[in-house]
N, C-alpha and C positions, 0 to 999 in steps of 0.2 A: 547389526542389528545380527544376535548369533545364535550357533542353530539351537538352540534351547528359546530361543523368541519364534522361530522359523516354524516349532514343534508346538508352540502354543495357539500362531496364525495359527496353524492348518489344521485341527484340531480344534480349536473354537468355529471357521467358518467350516468343515466337515461334519462335524459333531462327531465323530472315531476319539478315539481311546491316545491318550498320546505316549502311552508304551506301542500303539500303532503306529502315528504317524512316526516318530520316532524311531522304526523298524524297519521305515517305506524312506525315508528322508537317507537313512544310512546306509543303505542297500541302491538309492541312486549315489551318493557319493562313490560306495566298494563299485558302480561301474560302469564313471567318468574314469576314473582313478587306475579301471583294467585296460578299456581300450584306451588311454590314452599312452598308460605302459608299452601298450602293443601296434603306435603306430596309429590308434585308427581314431579318427577328427569322431565331437562328436556336434552336433547339430538339433539345435531344439526351435523350431522354425515361432519369428515370430520374438523372438526372446535373446537368440544367440548362436555363437559354434566354443567349445569347448575346441582349441587344434595344441596340436605338439608345432614348434617352432625351431627350426636349425640355426644354431650359431653354430657358425664358421668356427674355421680357428687364429687365434689370436696373437699377436706378442703385450705384455705389458710388464709395469716396471714395479719392482717393491722397492719401494722409495726406502725406507729404513735400513734396508741395506742394499742397495744401490745395485740392484741383483733385475737382468732384464729374465721375461718367466713366456714361456708359453702354454698357455693355457687353449686345450683342443677340444674340435668339436663337438656339442652337445646339443640335446634337446635341454629345450623347457616347454612345459604347457601355458596357453594363455587364454585368455576367453576375450571374442571378438562378438558387441553387442549385435543386435538384429537393428535396421535402418526403424523400426516402430517404435522400439526399445528407446534405441538414443531421442526419438524425437523428443517419446513421452518426457526422459525426464530432461530434457534439456527446456521444457517448457513449465518446467513445478520447477523451475532454479527459480528461486527470492533473492 
């Protein structure tokens, strides 16, 4: 499902204009991105959590150049689904 599909589904379900729904979806995604970039997690009860995970510094190998490189500590965004969400998905598997 794409963002356009989500906009269409929400517009159909609510009776709102697509442009209004698109603005709301864009504003929601901007809010989530802004919060995560400021190290603030986003919790949506019954749906899940958008969290920032910290990755420790590690060493890796560049096989083509036969070099050892250091990957610095960094943060990555992650999504952790709620238990209710997980159980709904598990029961709908075909």
